[in-house]
N, C-alpha and C positions, 0 to 999 in steps of 0.2 A: 504544666507549665514547660519542665524541663524535657519529657517526651516531645515536646512540637518543637523545641530548639533544637534536639539533636536530629529529630526526623528533617526538619528545616535545612540544618549545618551538612546533612547528608546528602539532601537533594542539590544544592545549591555547591556542593565538591562531582557530585556522578555527572551536573550538567557544565561544567568546567572540564570535566577531563573529556567526555563526548562530543564536546564541540566541533561544529565543522562549520566551514563557510561554503555558501553560494553563490556559485559564479555563473553568469547569466550571459547571451549576448544575440551575435545573428550572423551565420553563413552567409558570405554574398562573394559572386565572382568579380571578375574587372568591370563589369557592364553595372555592377552594385545589382544584381537579379539575385534575388535567394536559389540558395542552396540545401534543396532537400535529402534529407536522409544522410547526412553527414555523419562520422562518428568522431566524438568527444572523448578523450581519454584522460584522468589523470595519470599523471605520470608516474609511471614505477607500480602500479596499482591497476586493476580487473575496473573498475571504477568509470564509468560513463554513462555518455546518452549518445539521441540520435537527434537531429537539429528536425525539426519540423516542419509542416508546408512552408513556411511561412520563412524560413532557414534561422528560427531561435532555437536557441535550447537552454537548459539549466540543468546545473549538476553540482549536487554536495561534497564537496571535497574535505580533506582530514587537517590540512596543515597547510599554513601560509606558502611552503617551498613545493607545493603544487601548482601555486600558481606562476 
């Protein structure tokens, strides 16, 4: 039981340390038309993604400060 508790505690701490948030949205122009291939970057990093054929994107960011 002690090994299980230790392992569980380790995994909990590891998941909290590497916690990320997923940001998603849709990129559109002034006519509300989807924009394809727009780069979305996390500020201060090289982490990012590109909007899809419908203008949608999803990117994992490392902290609240990136939002």
